[in-house]
C-alpha positions in Angstrom: 114.5 110.5 94.0 113.0 113.7 92.0 115.3 116.0 92.9 114.2 118.0 90.3 111.0 118.8 91.9 110.6 121.9 94.6 110.4 120.2 98.1 106.5 120.8 98.3 106.3 118.5 95.1 107.9 115.7 96.7 106.0 116.0 99.6 102.9 115.8 97.8 103.9 112.9 95.6 105.3 111.3 98.6 101.5 112.1 100.2 99.6 110.5 97.4 102.4 107.4 97.0 101.8 107.1 101.0 98.2 107.0 100.7 98.2 104.0 97.7 100.4 102.0 99.8 98.4 102.7 102.6 95.6 100.8 101.3 97.6 97.8 99.9 99.4 97.4 104.3 96.0 97.7 105.7 94.7 95.1 103.6 97.2 92.5 105.0 98.1 94.1 108.3 95.6 95.5 111.0 98.3 95.9 113.6 98.7 100.0 113.2 102.2 99.9 115.1 103.3 97.5 112.3 101.6 99.5 109.6 103.3 102.6 110.6 107.3 101.0 110.0 106.0 99.3 107.1 104.9 102.2 105.5 108.0 104.0 106.6 110.4 101.6 105.4 108.4 102.0 102.0 109.3 106.0 101.7 112.6 105.9 102.5 113.3 102.9 100.4 112.1 105.0 97.4 114.4 107.8 98.1 112.2 110.4 100.2 114.1 112.4 103.2 113.6 111.8 106.7 111.5 114.9 107.2 109.0 114.4 104.6 108.8 110.5 105.2 108.1 111.7 109.6 105.6 114.4 108.3 103.5 111.7 106.7 103.7 109.0 108.7 102.8 111.0 111.0 99.2 112.6 109.7 98.5 109.2 108.7 98.4 107.7 111.5 97.2 110.2 113.6 93.6 110.4 111.2 94.2 106.1 111.1 90.9 106.3 113.1 88.0 109.3 112.8 87.1 110.1 116.2 85.6 113.4 118.3 88.5 113.5 119.7 91.8 114.4 118.1 94.2 111.3 117.9 98.4 112.7 118.3 100.9 110.8 117.0 104.6 111.8 118.6 107.6 110.3 116.3 111.1 110.4 117.7 114.2 108.5 116.7 117.2 107.0 118.7 120.0 104.1 118.6 117.6 102.8 121.4 114.0 103.0 122.7 115.6 104.9 125.5 117.1 107.2 123.2 114.0 107.6 121.5 112.1 108.6 124.2 
């Protein structure tokens, strides 16, 4: 998708797009696991590379709730759940 833009610009555009989509998804979905999956699939379908999408989804999920302690999120991939650990 935006092959002419530097990586920093791609990330900024993707973050803005993700924020808009996240608001839309939250209206119909309350399960954070499903929200993160839908956001991931949406950004991948728009042509963003895995590293940018992973970073954005991690950021959005760590900040999904305002807490007095930090909420940490780990993202791993694999063919099976065992491989993804």
